[in-house]
N, C-alpha and C positions, 0 to 999 in steps of 0.2 A: 681710236677716232682722232683724226688730226684736226688742226685748225689753221687759219691763215697765218697766225703768228708763229707757227712752228716751222714754216718754210720761208726762205728768202723771197723777196719780190722777184718777178719774172725778169729775165735777161735775154738779150738777143740770141745767146748760145745755149743757155740751160733749158731743159725740157721738163715739164711737170708730168708726173704719172696721172693716167686717166682717173684713177680712184681718188687722188688728191683734188683734181679738178672737180669731179662730180660731188665729192663730199663737201668741198668748200662752197660750191653753189647751193647745195642743199641747206647748209647751215646759214648762208646768207639769206635765202628765201624764208626759212622758218623764223629767223630772228627779225628780219625786216618787215615781213607781212604779218606773221602770227595767226591767231585764230579769227576767222572771218566767216560771215554768212554769205553764201553764194546761191543765186537763184538760177534755175534752168529746168529743162525738160529731161526726164529719165529716159535712157535708151540702152538697150542691150543688157538688161538686168539679169543677173545669174546669181544662184546661191550654190557655193561649192559644198562638197561633202564635208569639208572641214568646219562648215558653219560661217565662213567669211563670205561677204557679199560684194559683188563687183558690178559696176554699171558706169555708163558714160553720162555726164551732165552737159547739156548742149543748149545753145540758142541759135539764132539764125546766122550768127557770124563766127562762132567758135565752139570748141568742145574740150572737155577735160576728163580724164579717167578718174574714177572715185573708188575708194576702198572703204568698206564698213566692216571692221574687224568683228569676230564673233562675239566678244563680251559686249560691245556696243549694240550689236544686232539683237542679242538676247535681252538687253536692257530696254530696247525699243519695242520688243515683242514682235519682231518681223516674222511673218508666217503663222503666228499664233491667232486663234479666234479672239476678236476684240483688240488685237494689236495692230501695228502699223502694217499696211499692205502696200508694198512697192511693186510697180509694174510699169512697163514701157508706156510712154505718152503722158504720164503724170507730171504736173508742174509742182516742183517742190523747192524748198529753201533748205540748204544744208549748212550746218555749222562745221567747218573743217579747217585743217591746217594744211596749207600748200607745202609740197615737199617734192623731193626727187627719189624715185625708186632706184637705188644705186646699182643694182644688178643689171638693170637694162638702160639706165640713164634717162628714164621716162619721167616726165612731170605728172603728178597726180595730187588728189586731195584725200587726206585721211579724215574721213567723216566721223564727227562726234555726235551730231544730233540731226534729225530730219523733221521737217514739218511740211504739211501739204498746203498748197495755195490755190486760190481760184476755185474752179469746179472740182478739182481734186479733193480739196478739204471738205467741200460740201458733200461730195459723194462718199468720202470716208465716214463722215458724220452719219449719212444716210444708211450705210451698211451697219454701222455699230448700233444705231437705234433700231434698225430692222431686226438684228440678231436678238436684241434685248426683248423686243415685243414678241417676237416668235417663241423665244424661250418662255414667255409668260402665257403662251397658248392663245393669244389673240387672233392668230391666223387660222386656227383650227377649223376644218370644214364642218364639224358637228355643231359649231355655234352659228353657222349661217342660217338665216331664215329664208323661207320661200316668199315670193312676192304675191300679193293678192291678184287673182285673175281679172277681177273687175273692181278696181279701186274706187272708193267714193271720191277721192280727190288726191291731187299730187302737190307736194311742196317742193319748190325749187330754191336751193341755196346757191346763189351765183351773183355775178355782177349785173347791175341793172343796164349797163352800157355795152357789155360784151356781145360779140357775135354768138356766143354759146346760147344766150337767152333766146335770140331770134330763131336759131336752129331748133331748139327744143319746143318753142311754142308752135312753130310751123308743123313739126312732126306730130305733136300731140293733137293739134287741130285737124290734121289729115287723117290720123288713125281713129280718133274718138272725139268728135267735135264737142260733145256735151260734157266732157270730163272737166270738172272744176280744177283750176290751177291757182295756187297761192304762191306769190313770190316773197321770199325773205332776202332782200338785197344785201349784199356785203362786198367789201373789197376782197379781191382774190390774189393780190400780190402787193408787196411792199411792207413797210413797217406797220405793225398792228393788224395785218391781214389775218394771221392765224387766229388771234383772239376774237376778231370779228366773225370769222367763219364758225368758230366753236359756239359763240353766242347765238348766231343764227340757227344753228342746229338745235341748241337747247330751246330756243323760243319756238321753233316749229313743233317740237315735241310737246311743249307746254300747251300750245294752242291746237293741238291735233283734234281733240274732241270738238272744240268750239268751231273750227274751220272744216270739219268733216274730211280730215286728212288721214290716210292710212299707208302712205309710202312717200319716201323723201329722196330727192336727187341732189347730190352735191356735185357741182360741175364748173368747168371753165374751159376755155380754148387751150390750144397748145402753146408751147414756149420753151425756153431753156430751163435747165435745172434750177437756176436762180429764180426764174419767173414762177415755177411750180412749187417753190420751196415751202410755201405756207401750208400746203397739203401734206408736207412731211413733218410738220411740227407736232410734238407730242400732244399739245392741248387739243388740236383737231382730231388726232387719232383717238384720244380718250373720249371726246365728245361723240364720235361715230360709234364707239363701242358701247357707250351708255345709252344711245338712242333706243327708245322702245318702238320707234317706227323702223321697218325695214329700210335700209339705206342702199342706194345705187350710186356708185362713184363713176362719174363720167369726166375725169380730169385729163386734159391734153389730148394728144392724138394716139394712134394705135400702138406706137412704140414707146410712149411715155408711161412710166409706172411710178406711182407715189405710194407712200405708206397708207394713205387713205384707201387706195385700191385693195390693199391686202386685208384691211379689217372690215371693209364694207360687205354687206350680204351678197352684193353682186357687182362685179367690175365690168363696166362697159368701155369699149375702146375709144368712144367719142361721146360728146354730149348728145348728139343726135341718136346714137345707139342707145344711150341711157333712156331717152324719152320713148324710144320704140320698145324698150324692155318693159316699161311700166304701163303703157297704154295698150289696151286690146286693139287688135287689127280690125277696125270696123268693117272695111270692105270684105275682108276674109270671112268675118262672122256673118255678114249679110249674105254672102254667097253660100255659106254653110247652112244658115237657117232657111234659105230658099231651097236648097237641096233637100233638107229635112222636110220642108212643107211639101215638096213634090213627092217624096217617098211616102209621107203620111197620107196624101190625097190618093195615091195609087193603092196603098194598102186598104184605105177606107173603101174605095171603089171595089176592090176585090172582096172585102168582107160583105158589102152590101149585095154584090152579085151572087155570092155563094148563099147568102141568107134568102134572097129571092128565089133561088132554085130550090132550096129546101122547102120554102113555103109553097111553091107550086106542086112539088111532089106530095107534100102533106095534104094540100087541098084535093089533089086527084084521088087520094085515098079516103077522103072524108065522105061519109054517107049519112042519110037522114036517120034520126034516132028510131022512127017507127020501123023503117026497113031493117035497121040493125037489130031491134028487138024481135021482129018477125023471124029473121034468120037465126037468132040465138034460140028462139022457141023451137023452131024446126030442128035445130041441132040438138036441143035438149030431148025432144021426143025421139030422135034417132038413137041417142045415147041410152034412153030409157028402154027402148025395144031391144037394143043390143044387150043390155044388162039382163033383161028378163030371159032372153034366149040363152045367154051365157050361164044364167042361174039354173035354168032347166037342164041345159046340156051338162053342167057340172054336178047338179044336186042329185039326179036320178041315178046315175052310175055310182055316185058316192054312197047313196042309200043302200043300193044293192050290195055293194062291196062291204058295207057295215053289217047287213043281215047275214051275209055269208060268213063274215068273220065271227059273228056272234054265235052262229051254229057250230062252227069249228071249235070255238072256245068252250062251248057247253059240252060238246062230245069229248074234248080233251079232259075236261074236269071230271066227267062221269068215268072215263077210262082210268084216270089217275086214282079216283076214289076206289074203284074196284081193285086196282093193284094194291093200294094201301091197306084195304080191308083184308085181302089175302095175306099180305105180309104180317098184319097184326094177329091174325088167327094163328099163323105159323109160329110166331113168337110166343103167343099165349100157350100153345101146346108145348113148346120147348120149355117155357117157364114152369108149366105144370109138372113136367118130368123132373125138373130140377127142384121142385118144392120139397123140403124135408118132411112136411106133413104127409106128402104122398108116400115117401119111403116108409115112414112109421106105419102107415096104413097097410103095408105089406108085412108087418109083424116085426119090424126092427124097432129098436129103442136107442135113446141117446143117454149115455152115462156121463154125468158131470161130477167133478170132485167138489169138496166142501167150499173151494173158492170160486166155483162156478165154471171153471174151465173144463172143456170136454176131455174125456179120458180116452186116449188112442192106444195106450200100451199098458198091459197089466203089470209091467215091471214098475210103473209109477205108483202103484198102490201097495198098501200094507194091511195086514190083518187089523180088523177093528176100525178101519178108515170109513167114515160115513160118506155115502155117495147118494146122488139123486138120479132117478131113472125116469126119463120122459118117454111116454108111450103115445100111440096114436090118439088115444082118448085118456086124458088124465096123466098123473105122475105118481111115483112111489118113492119112499126114502128106504135106504137099506144100509147094512153094515157088512164090510168084507170079512168073510170067515176064512176063505182059502184062496190062494192065488195059484193059478196054473199058467205058468209062462209058456209062450210059444216056443215049441221045441224044434220047429223047422228053421 
C-alpha cells in the first residue's frame, strides 16, 4: 500500500499511476472524514450468497453505494427472526467509513452499524413485539370468544371527541335503539394514551356487572402508524388479553392493523363495523319475526281447519245412545242365533261320529281279546307239553346225584354212589350197584 509521502509531488511532465491516485484519494478520505453517521433511504438492497449485503443510501439530492460485510451483518442479525430487517424504502441511519473501492474507483460507505428512523423504527418495533406476543400464544384462534347475540349493554373505550364515537353511537342507535351504551372516555394518541386506554379497559371490566355490560369495543379513527401507536403498546395488549368481557377492536381504517386487533376476540375494519358487530340488526330481526309470525299464523290456521274437518267427520258418525244400544242388542241376538245354529250343526255330526267311533273301538277290543285268548290257550298247551311233570306221568324218572345235579351219563356214576329218583308221584333214594355204559 502506498502513501502520498512515497511519491514526489506532481509535475507538468510526470504521470501518476491510476492505482496510486485512487489509493491516495481513498487514504485521504478515510483519514479526513473517518467514521460518521449518515441518514438516508434504503434502495436496491441485496444479500449475496457470500453473506455480504449491498444497497444504496439516498436522499432527494444524492446517493451513495453501501456495503455491509458479512461479519457486521451477522452481528446485526440481518435476516434472522427478531434481528434487523433491511428492505427498500426504509429510512435508516448508518455508521460507516467513507472510502473508495479501488478495483472500480467507486466511492462507497463501509457500514459498521444500522439503526432505523421514523416510521421504520416504529414498524420494526411493531414486528418484534408482534413476534414475541405470537410466540406466547396470544393470537391463537382457540382463545377467541364469541360475542353475545343479544348483549345487555355495550362499553365503548374511545375518545370523547373523536368521530369514531359519533359513528358508533349512530350505528348502535340505528340497529338496536334500546341497547344501553356506556362510554369510558380516554385519550387515543400521544403521551400517556396507552396507559389511559389500558386503565379504561380495566375499569369497564370492573364495572361490567354494575353497568350491565357484557361486550367491549376498543376503537378510534384512522391515522398514521405514530397516531395508532398507543394500540400497539404492550400495556394495552395485556389489558385486552386480561379482559373478561369479549373485546372487539375497531382501530383505524380497513388497511390499518394494530396489535390490539390480533389479541381481540374480533377485529373490525372500522369503528362503525365494530358497532355493527356487537349490536343485533333490529330491522332484520323485525322482518324475521314478522316472517315467523306469518308462518305461525298460517300453520295455526291449517291446524284449526284440519281439526274442524275431523270434528265434522266425527259428528257425522255420532248416533244417539238408545239407537246404538238397540243396534247392539239386535246384533247380539243375531250372533246368539248364529251360535246356536253353528252348535247344532257342529254338535250332532260330532255326536254321531263319536258313537260310531265308540262302536268300532268296542268291536276292536272284543276281537283283540279273542285273539289274545286263543294265543294264551296255545301257549298253555305248549307249556303243558314242556312240563317235566307231564313227562314223569308217562313213566319217566329224573335221577340226580348227591349234589342235586341231574345225571345224564352213566359214566359219571360209580358203584355205591347215592342217587335220588324223582317219579311222577313221590321220589326214592337208591344206591348204584352196577353201571352199564352206553355201548353205542
